[in-house]
Each structure stands twice: as C-alpha cells, then as structure tokens.
Steps between C-alpha positions, in 0.01 A plus 500: 500500500740749356601855602277760345657773282387764737665310800815458280515873428453602853741252650765613250449859589577440867751225465684511170711187434410358844526123514303355795589144619132459571427518132707183461392314811141619528388612162127438540491702826698786348264512202206520731661766715637722232170492290310597807739763653625649178200473274163454676574687824728762344233606256267611779511846664650841475855463634786588282803269467714677758229525756403139454855383557539709812184376666600150420847551650343646823274206520786257459688668792179456715475140395867435575566352157859599437570292187204634310590860632839475335351383171233776496747764612707440185178526300398818662835661435469393131173693462606829653469467883787706633757391757370775736143375456609146570678604813205707618258222447704270715537758769127576489435129591698526837229654710258234389703180488777597743876538440575147567290384211613777265879467551557217253312683245729810551812283456345339193413840353851633572655201330288526180559880481872458536509226244344754264784741570292730729718654771364487856397668708250697287430863562323542836124557479411604860331838553466496876732530804463366853345835596238507218411132432205495736339821385556410131377148548179614670440742217523224248280269713237771518531567117420140434260411772350824625333558838513137603859549601406760777238247614764217524709724713213588717382136542837366583555388866789667667709189492453470124537849375856428421389279213298779341815727527718225343243471212531876441871540542624171362251337261401832342784737602789287412361323196199679329674829493799370307560600136519260221139397512202718539233445784251357250736230381608425866138449604446261210809297591385487860165374391685229301714405800213479753274291281786260431584461865150358563320525829526873508155586366431786754824672381419416144163685535684800640720515207230455249356825640850646491542406136171658407607819673819529299339424168524122452142404412323168516606400149863556593478297821304221324766502224770459765326220675456321155857542404612352825274188479747271321752581779295490819220256411112516517445518883683823552371639176137432584550646861627813345207527245262450789654797678479705188133425440414560861647843487432586146181319394437433129 
C-alpha cells in the first residue's frame, strides 16, 4: 500500500516538512492511518479545515492523548486556527473533563505558542464579573436549551440545587460567555468532547439538542463524528451516531 495523492496533499497542508518516527518504524500502519484519516474520512462532510482541526483538538483533550494533541496543534496553527481560538477551545474543555485532565494540555499549548514567538498571556476574553456570571450564564443556557433549564431548576432537590447554580454560573457564565469563540462553535466543541469521553450519552443527547438550537444541523454533527472516528475508534463513534439517529431520525 502507498500513500494516496490526496492523503499526501492533506498531510503536507497540516504538517509541512514533518518527519514522524512512526513512518520509519511502522510504515504500514502509518499508510493505513494516513490514507484513512486524511483521504477517505477527510473527504466526508461539511466541516472546513479550521473547524475540523478544532473539533479534533477538543476530542484529543477528552481522550487524554497529549502526544497526538501536540502534533495536531501544530497542524491547526498552520491552517489558520488562531492562538486565541486554541486557548479558548482548551478552556472550553475544562467544565467537561475537569481542570486536572486539562492542565497538561494548557502547559503544552503554552509551550507550543511560545516556541512560535507568541507572547503570553494573550489578551483576556472574559465578559463577566463575579456579580454577573450567574445571570449571564443562565441567559446563555436558556438561549441554547430553552425552557428545559427552568424545569431542571424546579425539579432539583433542595440539597442539589447548588449543582444547577454551578452549571449556570461556572459552566456557562465563566466559559460560554467568553470572547474568542462564538456560542455555535463552543457548542460544537462541547459535542466533540462529550462524545469522545464515552459513557456520557444522556449529556450527549442534551448537547445534540443544544447544537440544533444554535444552528449546527445533523449534517454538521455527523461530519464531526466522522472526522473524529480515526482518533476515538468505532464504539464511541457508533454510540454517538445512535444518539443522533434517535433524536434526529433519517
């Protein structure tokens, strides 16, 4: 087997002059992977190059695959993903994977940006204060999910209402309200993160509905799942497609 011309072109676009050790030690494997990921899979769907690399980066954080994240981050920066967008997609992962799982990716991102001569910290992107984060977060929640948010508050037992408040103030107020990425993009990245975590199908279904409400249609979601397949494998891919078909039948 040899690398297809399409795969060569797409690999070169992301990783010009990159020399992978695996091409030397595992050439057959890399031919199979590169032909699949950068030709067969890449030819499917409606994601542009920037969006595709961003959903993959978010997925790699959720999958805790730091080495592959570093490789793909260089590729993403090569095709126009900005430092602010990179930082924001890493920050967006924190409510879903937890800070402990995100911190190594923050350090890796900082190292790669600094190696490219980018001065840190970047310009701040926060739009809320301690006094406004709950109100603004609740507003964004309702923008995405609608009346179900009021029902979640009403249904929460007294000893669990604090979790609903945390979701509004922290998950949405601290992160979704930031500049650098719009809500539509943040919700697509969240979908990528949750499906890559695995075992979070109830939350995945909620964010399928959320994506639809902000303008990410089934084609976009299916395109995202497909682009993540080479990195997350078939079980999580098929689980995500099952959720999509359940909520958005063919």
